[in-house]
C-alpha positions as CSV (number, residue, x, y, z in Angstrom):
1,M,0.0,0.0,-0.1
2,A,1.4,3.4,-1.1
3,P,1.7,6.3,1.5
4,A,-1.1,8.8,1.3
5,Y,1.4,11.6,0.8
6,H,4.8,11.2,-0.8
7,P,6.9,14.4,-0.4
8,K,8.8,15.6,-3.3
9,P,12.5,16.7,-3.0
10,R,11.6,20.3,-3.8
11,D,9.4,20.3,-0.8
12,Y,12.4,19.8,1.5
13,V,14.2,22.6,-0.1
14,I,11.4,24.9,0.7
15,I,11.3,23.9,4.3
16,I,15.0,24.1,4.8
17,G,15.2,27.4,3.0
18,S,12.5,29.0,5.2
19,S,14.3,27.7,8.4
20,M,17.5,29.2,7.3
21,F,15.8,32.3,6.3
22,F,14.6,32.8,10.0
23,Q,18.1,32.0,11.2
24,I,19.8,34.9,9.4
25,P,19.4,37.5,12.2
26,F,21.3,35.2,14.4
27,T,24.4,35.3,12.3
28,W,24.8,39.0,13.0
29,F,26.5,38.2,16.2
30,K,30.2,38.4,16.3
31,D,30.4,34.9,17.8
32,L,28.3,32.4,15.7
33,R,28.1,29.9,18.4
34,L,26.4,32.5,20.7
35,G,23.9,33.1,17.8
36,A,23.3,29.5,17.4
37,K,22.6,29.1,21.1
38,I,20.2,32.0,21.2
39,A,18.4,30.8,18.0
40,S,17.9,27.3,19.4
41,T,16.7,28.6,22.7
42,I,14.1,31.0,20.9
43,F,13.0,28.4,18.4
44,A,12.5,25.7,21.2
45,S,10.6,28.2,23.2
46,I,8.3,28.9,20.3
47,A,7.6,25.2,19.7
48,V,6.8,24.6,23.4
49,L,4.6,27.6,23.5
50,S,2.8,26.6,20.3
51,C,2.1,23.2,21.8
52,Y,0.7,24.8,25.0
53,W,-1.5,27.1,22.9
54,L,-2.9,24.2,20.9
55,L,-3.8,22.5,24.2
56,L,-5.5,25.6,25.4
57,R,-7.2,26.2,22.0
58,Y,-8.7,22.6,21.8
59,R,-9.6,22.8,25.5
60,I,-7.7,19.8,26.5
61,R,-8.1,18.8,30.1
62,F,-5.0,18.8,32.4
63,V,-3.0,21.2,30.3
64,F,-0.2,21.5,32.8
65,V,0.1,17.7,33.1
66,W,0.6,17.5,29.3
67,L,3.0,20.5,29.3
68,I,5.1,18.8,31.9
69,A,5.0,15.6,30.0
70,L,6.2,17.4,27.0
71,L,9.0,19.0,28.8
72,L,10.1,15.7,30.3
73,A,9.9,13.8,27.0
74,Q,12.7,16.2,25.6
75,R,15.4,13.6,26.5
76,H,13.9,11.2,24.0
77,F,14.4,13.7,21.1
78,S,17.9,14.7,21.9
79,I,20.5,13.8,19.0
80,A,23.5,13.0,21.2
């Protein structure tokens, strides 16, 4: 059975290009490592806040329990 949606290679370029576009202001720091740390902190905060907003938007019960579960699950998503 074929998947319902098969992404095209050009779709990946658009996604990667847009993420790089939003990271441009963080290259203006003298130390690029500092800019990368600030960018990762800001983008991770936006991701958690958007999940929290979705929980509120769809009126999910026990919002703080789900938020704590999300924050505790971050270990499973780490690369190293």
